[in-house]
C-alpha positions in Angstrom: 50.3 25.6 -8.9 48.1 28.5 -10.0 46.3 26.2 -12.4 45.5 23.6 -9.7 44.3 26.5 -7.2 42.1 27.7 -10.2 40.7 24.4 -10.4 39.6 24.1 -6.9 38.2 27.4 -6.5 34.5 27.8 -5.9 33.7 29.1 -9.4 35.7 26.0 -10.8 33.6 23.9 -8.8 30.3 25.4 -9.7 31.3 25.2 -13.5 32.5 21.6 -13.0 29.1 20.5 -11.6 27.2 22.5 -14.4 29.1 20.7 -17.1 28.3 17.3 -15.3 24.8 18.2 -14.9 24.1 19.3 -18.5 25.9 16.3 -20.0 24.1 13.6 -17.6 21.1 15.5 -18.7 21.7 15.1 -22.3 22.7 11.5 -22.0 19.3 10.4 -20.1 17.3 12.4 -22.8 19.0 10.7 -25.6 18.9 7.4 -24.0 15.1 7.9 -23.6 14.7 8.9 -27.2 16.3 5.6 -28.3 13.7 3.6 -26.0 10.7 5.9 -27.4 11.7 4.8 -31.0 11.2 1.2 -30.0 7.6 2.1 -28.9 6.8 2.8 -32.6 4.5 0.2 -34.0 3.7 -1.8 -30.7 0.2 -0.7 -30.4 -0.9 -2.3 -33.6 1.1 -5.4 -32.9 -0.2 -6.2 -29.4 -1.4 -3.4 -27.3 -4.5 -3.0 -29.1 -5.4 -6.4 -27.8 -5.1 -5.5 -24.1 -6.0 -1.6 -24.0 -9.8 -0.9 -23.1 -10.8 2.8 -24.3 -14.5 2.3 -24.9 -16.8 2.6 -22.1 -20.7 2.5 -21.9 -22.3 5.1 -19.3 -25.6 3.1 -19.8 -24.1 -0.2 -18.7 -22.6 1.3 -15.8 -25.7 2.5 -14.3 -27.1 -1.2 -14.4 -23.8 -2.4 -12.7 -23.9 0.3 -10.2 -27.4 -0.6 -9.2 -26.3 -4.4 -9.3 -23.4 -3.8 -7.2 -25.0 -1.2 -4.5 -28.3 -1.3 -5.2 -29.0 2.4 -5.9 -27.9 4.4 -8.8 -26.8 7.2 -6.5 -23.9 6.2 -4.2 -21.6 8.0 -1.8 -18.1 8.1 -1.9 -14.9 8.9 0.3 -11.3 9.7 -0.7 -8.4 9.3 2.0 -5.2 10.9 1.8 -2.4 11.6 4.7 0.5 13.9 5.5 3.5 13.4 8.0 5.8 15.7 9.6 9.0 15.6 11.8 10.5 18.7 13.9 13.2 18.7 16.4 12.5 20.6 19.5 15.2 20.9 21.9 16.1 17.2 22.9 12.8 16.1 21.6 11.6 15.2 18.0 7.9 15.9 17.5 6.4 13.5 15.0 3.1 14.2 13.2 0.9 11.9 11.1 -2.8 12.1 10.1 -5.4 11.7 7.3 -8.5 13.2 5.8 -11.4 12.0 4.0 -13.1 14.3 1.4 -16.9 13.1 0.6 -19.6 13.1 -1.8 -22.0 11.4 -3.7 -22.2 10.1 -7.6 -25.3 9.6 -9.6 -25.1 7.2 -12.6 -27.7 8.7 -15.2 -29.0 6.5 -18.2 -27.4 8.9 -20.6 -24.2 10.9 -20.5 -21.4 10.9 -17.5 -22.3 10.4 -13.9 -23.0 13.7 -12.1 -20.6 14.2 -9.0 -21.5 16.3 -5.9 -19.0 17.1 -3.5 -19.4 17.7 0.4 -18.4 21.1 1.7 -17.1 22.3 5.2 -14.1 19.8 5.0 -12.1 21.7 7.8 -15.2 21.7 10.0 -17.3 19.0 9.6 -15.1 16.3 7.5 -13.6 13.3 8.7 -10.0 13.5 10.1 -7.9 11.7 12.1 -4.2 12.9 13.5 -1.4 12.0 16.1 1.4 14.3 17.6 4.0 12.0 19.0 7.0 13.8 20.8 9.9 11.7 21.5 13.3 12.2 22.9 16.1 11.9 20.2 17.9 9.2 22.0 14.9 7.2 22.2 13.9 7.3 18.3 16.4 4.2 17.2 14.7 1.9 19.8 11.4 2.9 18.2 12.4 3.1 14.7 13.3 -0.5 13.3 14.8 1.0 10.5 17.9 1.7 12.7 17.9 -2.0 13.4 20.6 -3.9 11.2 18.9 -6.4 8.7 19.0 -10.0 9.7 17.6 -11.8 12.7 19.2 -9.5 15.2 17.9 -6.6 17.4 21.1 -4.5 17.6 21.3 -0.9 16.6 23.1 -0.9 13.2 26.6 1.0 13.5 26.5 1.9 10.0 23.4 4.2 10.2 23.8 7.9 11.1 23.9 8.8 14.8 23.7 12.6 14.8 20.7 14.0 16.2 19.9 15.7 12.8 20.3 12.7 10.8 18.2 10.5 13.2 15.3 12.9 12.5 15.7 13.2 9.0 16.0 9.3 8.5 13.4 8.4 10.8 10.3 6.4 9.2 8.1 7.0 12.4 5.9 10.0 11.0 5.2 7.8 7.6 4.3 4.9 9.6 1.6 7.1 11.7 0.4 8.4 8.5 0.0 5.2 6.9 -2.0 3.5 10.0 -4.1 6.6 10.1 -5.1 6.3 6.6 -6.2 2.6 6.9 -7.8 3.1 10.5 -9.6 6.3 8.8 -10.8 3.8 5.6 -11.8 1.1 8.2 -13.6 3.4 10.5 -15.7 4.8 7.3 -16.4 1.4 6.1 -17.8 0.4 9.8 -20.3 3.4 9.7 -24.1 2.4 9.6 -24.3 4.1 6.1 -20.6 3.7 4.7 -19.4 5.3 1.6 -19.9 2.7 -1.2 -16.9 3.7 -2.8 -13.5 4.4 -1.0 -10.5 5.8 -2.8 -7.2 5.7 -1.3 -3.9 7.6 -2.5 -1.8 4.3 -2.5 -1.3 1.1 -4.2 -3.2 -1.2 -2.2 -1.4 -4.5 -3.4 2.0 -2.7 -3.0 1.2 -1.9 0.5 0.0 -5.2 1.6 2.9 -6.6 0.1 5.4 -4.4 2.0 3.6 -5.0 5.2 3.8 -8.6 5.2 7.6 -8.3 4.3 7.8 -5.8 7.4 6.3 -8.3 9.7 8.3 -11.2 8.7 11.0 -11.5 11.2 9.3 -13.6 13.7 12.2 -13.9 16.0 12.1 -10.1 16.6 8.5 -10.0 17.3 8.8 -10.3 21.1 12.2 -8.5 21.4 11.6 -5.7 19.1 7.9 -4.9 19.6 5.4 -4.2 22.5 2.4 -6.2 21.2 3.6 -9.3 22.4 2.2 -9.5 26.0 -0.5 -6.8 25.8 -3.6 -8.0 27.5 -6.9 -7.8 25.3 -9.7 -9.4 27.2 -8.5 -12.0 29.4 -5.6 -13.3 27.5 -2.2 -11.2 26.5 -1.3 -11.3 22.8 1.5 -13.9 21.8 3.4 -14.9 18.6 0.6 -17.0 17.5 -2.0 -14.3 17.8 0.3 -12.0 15.6 0.9 -14.7 13.1 -2.7 -15.9 12.7 -3.8 -11.9 12.2 -1.2 -11.1 9.3 -2.8 -13.5 6.7 -6.5 -13.0 7.6 -8.5 -11.9 4.5 -11.1 -14.6 5.0 -13.3 -15.0 1.7 -14.5 -18.8 0.8 -15.9 -17.5 -2.2 -12.3 -16.0 -3.8 -10.7 -19.2 -2.0 -8.7 -16.9 0.4 -6.6 -17.3 2.0 -4.9 -19.3 -0.6 -4.3 -22.9 0.3 -0.5 -22.6 -1.0 2.6 -21.4 0.1 3.1 -19.6 3.2 -0.5 -18.9 3.7 -1.3 -23.2 3.5 -1.1 -23.4 7.1 -3.2 -20.4 8.2 -5.9 -21.5 5.9 -5.8 -25.2 7.5 -6.1 -23.2 10.9 -9.2 -21.3 9.4 -10.9 -24.5 8.3 -10.5 -26.0 11.7 -11.6 -22.9 13.6 -14.9 -23.0 11.4 -15.6 -26.7 11.0 -14.5 -28.1 14.6 -12.7 -31.4 15.0 -11.3 -32.7 11.5 -8.9 -35.5 10.4 -6.0 -34.9 8.2 -8.1 -36.4 5.1 -11.0 -34.1 5.8 -9.0 -31.0 5.9 -7.3 -31.9 2.6 -10.9 -32.5 1.2 -12.2 -29.0 2.3 -9.0 -27.4 0.5 -9.5 -29.6 -2.5 -6.1 -31.2 -2.1 -5.6 -34.5 -3.6 -1.9 -34.4 -4.6 0.2 -36.5 -2.2 3.3 -33.8 -2.2 0.6 -30.9 -1.2 -0.8 -33.5 1.6 2.6 -34.0 3.1 2.8 -30.3 3.2 -0.5 -30.0 5.1 0.6 -32.7 7.5 3.7 -31.2 8.3 2.1 -27.8 9.0 -0.5 -29.7 11.1 2.0 -31.2 13.4 4.0 -27.9 13.8 0.7 -26.2 14.5 0.1 -28.9 17.5 3.7 -28.2 18.6 3.0 -24.5 18.8 -0.2 -25.1 20.7 -2.5 -23.9 17.9 -4.0 -27.1 17.8 -4.8 -30.1 19.9 -5.2 -33.8 19.3 -8.6 -35.4 19.9 -8.8 -39.3 19.3 -6.6 -38.9 16.3 -8.4 -35.8 14.9 -7.4 -32.3 15.3 -9.1 -29.3 17.0 -8.7 -25.7 17.1 -7.6 -24.7 20.7 -10.3 -22.4 22.5 -7.1 -20.1 23.4 -7.2 -18.9 19.6 -10.7 -18.9 18.8 -10.9 -15.5 19.7 -7.7 -14.2 18.2 -9.3 -12.2 15.5 -11.9 -10.4 17.7 -9.3 -9.8 20.0 -7.1 -8.2 17.0 -10.2 -6.5 16.0 -10.3 -5.1 19.6 -6.6 -4.3 19.5 -7.0 -2.2 16.4 -9.8 -0.2 17.5 -8.3 0.5 21.2 -5.0 1.8 19.9 -6.3 3.6 17.1 -8.9 5.4 19.3 -5.8 6.1 21.7 -3.4 7.4 18.9 -5.9 9.4 16.8 -9.4 10.2 18.6 -9.0 10.3 22.6 -6.9 12.6 24.9 -4.7 10.4 26.3 -2.8 11.0 29.8 0.5 9.2 28.3 2.1 9.4 24.9 -0.2 8.1 22.5 2.4 6.0 21.1 2.8 4.2 24.4 0.9 0.8 25.5 0.5 -0.6 28.9 1.8 -3.9 29.6 3.1 -5.8 32.4 2.4 -2.8 35.0 4.5 -0.3 32.8 4.2 2.0 29.7 6.1 0.5 26.6 6.9 2.3 23.2 5.0 0.9 20.1 7.8 0.3 17.6 7.5 0.7 13.9 7.2 -2.9 13.8 4.2 -2.5 15.8 2.9 0.0 13.8 3.6 -2.7 10.6 1.4 -5.1 12.3 -1.3 -2.6 13.2 -1.5 -1.3 9.7 -1.7 -4.9 8.4 -4.6 -6.0 10.8 -6.4 -2.7 9.7 -6.2 -3.4 6.1 -7.4 -7.2 6.5 -10.4 -5.7 8.8 -10.8 -3.1 5.9 -10.7 -5.7 3.3 -13.2 -8.1 5.0 -15.5 -5.2 5.8 -15.7 -4.4 2.2 -16.5 -7.6 0.9 -19.4 -7.9 3.7 -21.0 -4.4 2.5 -19.8 -4.8 -1.0 -17.9 -1.4 -0.9 -15.7 -0.7 -4.0 -12.2 -0.2 -2.4 -9.9 1.6 -4.7 -6.1 2.6 -4.6 -4.5 5.4 -7.0 -0.7 6.2 -7.1 0.5 9.3 -9.1 4.1 8.6 -9.5 5.3 4.9 -9.7 8.5 3.2 -10.9 6.7 -0.2 -10.9 7.8 -2.5 -13.5 5.8 -5.8 -13.1 3.8 -5.5 -16.3 6.7 -5.3 -18.5 9.0 -7.5 -16.4 6.6 -10.0 -14.8 3.1 -10.3 -16.3 4.2 -9.9 -20.0 6.9 -12.6 -20.4 4.6 -15.1 -18.1 1.6 -14.8 -20.2 3.6 -14.8 -23.5 5.6 -17.8 -22.2 2.2 -19.4 -21.4 0.9 -18.5 -24.7 -2.0 -16.6 -23.5 -0.9 -13.7 -25.0 1.0 -13.8 -28.7 2.8 -10.4 -28.2 5.4 -11.0 -30.7 7.8 -8.7 -28.5 11.4 -10.3 -28.5 13.4 -10.1 -25.4 15.9 -7.6 -27.3 13.1 -5.3 -28.2 11.3 -5.7 -24.5 14.8 -4.8 -23.1 14.9 -1.3 -25.4 11.4 -0.2 -24.1 11.2 2.5 -21.5 12.1 1.2 -17.9 9.1 1.6 -15.9 5.2 0.6 -17.1 4.1 4.1 -16.4 6.6 5.5 -18.9 5.8 2.5 -21.4 2.3 3.2 -21.5 2.5 6.8 -21.4 4.7 7.2 -24.3 2.6 4.2 -26.3 -0.5 6.8 -25.8 1.4 9.7 -27.1 2.8 7.9 -30.4 -0.8 6.2 -30.9 -3.0 9.1 -29.8 -5.2 8.7 -33.1 -5.9 5.1 -32.3 -6.3 5.1 -28.4 -9.3 7.3 -26.8 -8.9 8.8 -23.5 -10.1 7.6 -20.8 -8.6 4.0 -21.3 -7.1 1.3 -19.0 -5.0 -1.4 -19.2 -6.9 -4.7 -18.9 -6.9 -5.5 -15.2 -4.6 -8.4 -14.0 -3.7 -9.9 -10.6 -1.8 -8.2 -8.3 0.0 -11.4 -7.4 2.0 -10.9 -10.5 4.1 -8.3 -8.6 6.2 -11.2 -7.5 5.4 -13.7 -10.1 8.1 -14.4 -12.5 8.7 -17.1 -15.3 9.7 -20.3 -14.0 13.4 -20.4 -13.1 13.9 -24.0 -14.8 11.6 -23.0 -17.8 9.3 -25.7 -17.5 5.8 -25.3 -19.3 3.0 -24.0 -17.2 5.3 -23.2 -14.0 6.2 -19.7 -12.5 8.4 -19.0 -9.6 8.4 -16.3 -7.1 10.6 -13.1 -7.5 11.9 -12.8 -4.1 12.8 -16.1 -2.2 10.2 -17.9 -4.6 7.3 -16.4 -2.7 4.4 -15.1 -4.3 1.9 -12.9 -2.7 -1.8 -13.9 -2.4 -3.8 -14.1 -5.8 -7.4 -13.4 -6.3 -7.2 -10.6 -3.6 -6.5 -7.2 -5.4 -6.7 -6.4 -9.3 -4.4 -3.9 -10.9 -4.3 -1.7 -14.0 -3.0 1.4 -15.4 -5.3 4.4 -16.5 -5.4 7.6 -18.2 -7.9 9.8 -17.8 -7.3 13.2 -19.9 -6.4 14.9 -22.7 -6.0 18.5 -23.6 -9.0 20.0 -25.9 -6.8 21.5 -28.1 -4.2 18.9 -28.5 -5.3 15.4 -28.5 -1.4 14.4 -28.3 -1.2 16.4 -25.0 -2.4 13.8 -22.3 -2.5 13.3 -18.6 0.1 11.2 -16.7 -0.9 7.2 -16.6 -1.7 6.1 -13.1 -1.5 2.9 -11.4 -4.9 1.5 -10.1 -5.6 -1.3 -8.5 -9.0 -2.4 -6.7 -10.3 -5.1 -4.4 -11.6 -8.2 -6.1 -15.2 -9.3 -6.0 -16.2 -12.7 -6.2 -19.6 -12.4 -8.1 -17.9 -10.1 -10.8 -14.3 -11.0 -11.1 -13.7 -14.6 -10.3 -15.0 -16.6 -13.6 -14.0 -19.4 -15.8 -13.0 -17.0 -18.5 -10.9 -15.0 -16.2 -8.9 -17.4 -14.2 -5.8 -18.7 -15.1 -3.9 -21.8 -13.9 -0.1 -22.1 -13.2 2.0 -24.3 -11.1 4.5 -23.1 -8.6 7.2 -25.6 -7.0 7.0 -24.4 -3.2 8.1 -26.3 0.2 8.7 -29.5 -1.8 5.2 -29.6 -3.5 3.9 -28.4 -6.8 1.0 -26.0 -5.9 -1.6 -24.4 -8.3 -1.6 -20.7 -8.7 -4.9 -19.5 -9.9 -4.7 -15.8 -10.7 -7.3 -13.7 -12.1 -6.6 -12.0 -15.5 -9.1 -10.2 -18.0 -7.1 -11.5 -20.8 -8.1 -9.1 -23.7 -10.1 -5.8 -24.2 -13.2 -7.7 -25.3 -13.6 -9.7 -22.2 -16.6 -8.5 -20.4 -15.6 -6.6 -16.9 -18.4 -4.7 -15.7 -16.6 -3.6 -12.7 -13.5 -2.2 -14.6 -16.0 -0.3 -16.5 -17.8 1.1 -13.5 -14.5 2.3 -12.0 -13.1 3.9 -15.1 -16.4 5.9 -16.0 -16.4 7.0 -12.0 -12.7 8.2 -12.3 -13.4 9.9 -15.7 -16.1 11.7 -13.9 -13.8 12.9 -11.3 -11.2 14.7 -12.9 -11.0 18.2 -14.5 -9.2 20.0 -17.2 -10.0 23.4 -15.9 -7.8 23.0 -12.7 -4.0 22.8 -14.1 -3.0 20.3 -11.1 -6.1 18.4 -11.4 -5.3 17.4 -15.1 -5.9 13.6 -15.2 -6.1 13.2 -11.7 -8.7 12.4 -9.0 -10.6 15.4 -7.7 -11.8 13.8 -4.5 -8.0 12.9 -3.5 -6.9 16.2 -4.6 -9.3 17.9 -2.1 -8.2 15.4 0.6 -4.5 16.3 -0.4 -5.2 20.0 0.1 -6.9 19.6 3.3 -3.8 17.4 4.3 -1.4 20.2 3.4 -3.3 22.8 5.3 -3.5 20.7 8.5 0.4 20.0 8.1 1.0 23.7 7.9 -1.1 24.5 10.8 0.8 21.8 12.9 4.2 23.1 11.9 3.0 26.7 13.3 2.0 25.1 16.6 5.1 23.4 16.9 7.2 26.4 16.0 5.0 28.5 18.4 5.4 25.7 21.0 9.3 26.3 20.7 9.2 30.1 20.7 7.1 30.1 24.0 9.6 27.7 25.8 12.4 29.8 24.6 10.8 33.1 26.1 9.6 31.7 29.3 11.5 33.2 32.2 11.2 30.3 34.3 12.5 27.8 31.5 14.8 29.9 29.7 18.1 28.9 31.5 17.0 25.0 31.4 16.1 25.4 27.7 19.6 26.9 27.0 21.1 23.5 28.1 18.4 21.5 26.4 18.9 23.2 23.0 21.3 21.8 20.2 24.1 24.0 18.9 22.2 24.4 15.8 19.1 25.6 17.5 21.1 28.0 19.6 22.9 29.3 16.3 19.7 29.7 14.5 18.2 31.7 17.4 21.2 34.1 17.4 21.2 34.7 13.6 17.6 34.9 13.7 18.0 37.9 16.2 20.6 39.4 14.5 18.8 39.8 11.1 15.8 41.3 12.9 18.1 43.8 14.5 19.1 44.9 11.1 
């Protein structure tokens, strides 16, 4: 009995936890040591063909003048912050974003010169919103509390206590994400916009996530407030929302791609631009000649007539006038709600919209739509003004290079990697750890800064063909593949210590917007086939196949990023200084908001007129904390 009592004592439990932690840590480190050993020799066998580590600053000046029209260009770096705080029976959600600005000058010799703007707190661009919500209303707004599937019922397996609802809510993250893209879009819309926009997130991953978060059409009307909101003379309906989801229109990049789930929207775009067309004329415009693909087009067009996107005119098809204004109205919607949430002083909660004679909460589904629309608007504006849009991610668990791109390219015999499946399974789990370890072990061969060759972001969801057919690929989730030729992805390493070349900064994930005049070329485009929807459709991603393939935009980006880092600031080692500054401003604003919210709570607690009412509004934990704080102050 004494032995059992000793084993269940508090000191015994602490000793047990320490033992478990120590053994687990040793096991993980030993596992990584085995994986690191598998790296040795891989640079000489394969990676020396796809790592670019020599960039010429002289050529970058020429590229900058070709892209931007000048060797001196402005830039902006956008970062965000969020916060949630229970306040009596309310939850206060806060989210915002901030932009650090400056200029970079590309010289004929040596690295570029970077100048940073000052007065970030007084003259810098910033957007934020503070949204108070009753705790009981949070599950109705936050769609993460809805059980998965085609239903709108609250999940009974999710936590329902006030504290758990606050801690698990995604509302502040959605406010922050929307604010980041809205701020970037506002910057791009300026008369003299920054010609380089940096964002502290992966653009391609965010797009794929937003497309997924807005994919349950059956819930658009029941679980959101956007359907029915009047913009102009017409209220928005499901067709408007569907049309705006994939509206990244660029004929030079053949976007949206005429395949997969995007085919119907590409057909609608063709009709919107060209007027009345027959089925054969539509197929000709989309360069579709195969019978199985023509049948898909015909099927989508018939469905579009049923859904009243299109109307028949003497055997031809025409875009309904009702939907010719969809994209301008969505642009108005984004601007209206964005100003209300982040810029104006509304007389109502900023997360509410007026519909059918009353106020309605915007749900997180609505926030996903608004963010997706804003991203599409930002992308189109960057194409129009030749703005270089770059996303950077510090910590990532992405594995698409190792698990998707490398097997596809090897199977297609574009790369001769010589890496067996058994060797591949022994490599470090994530792309970042794989490349970071490779850089350390091959530090004498790989110069810093370096970058992996750029490849199409569609490989996030592209895997080798399920049936092992030559020349075919499949979609990783439900056989779907996100749009190609939209973003290009890579991994970069920017710094090493002066006293120890083996001590290097973290590998960062970097993706950027593709530009047709530089990226889409015969020598950078591959052709695969993808069986989807009863047809074999072409997938034509952009891949810079080897380090010798000319890539002036990658060289421009790498020289730019290399000039924006510093070894003198420890937490900036190998990271981006403009994003670092934006992050510091964001954290300062976050702390100020915390103080304001805490001060408001104390003011309410000590207001003589409200004290009795506040007592009943307070939760047990709040009252206990207040008593404990008073007792501590007394002693």
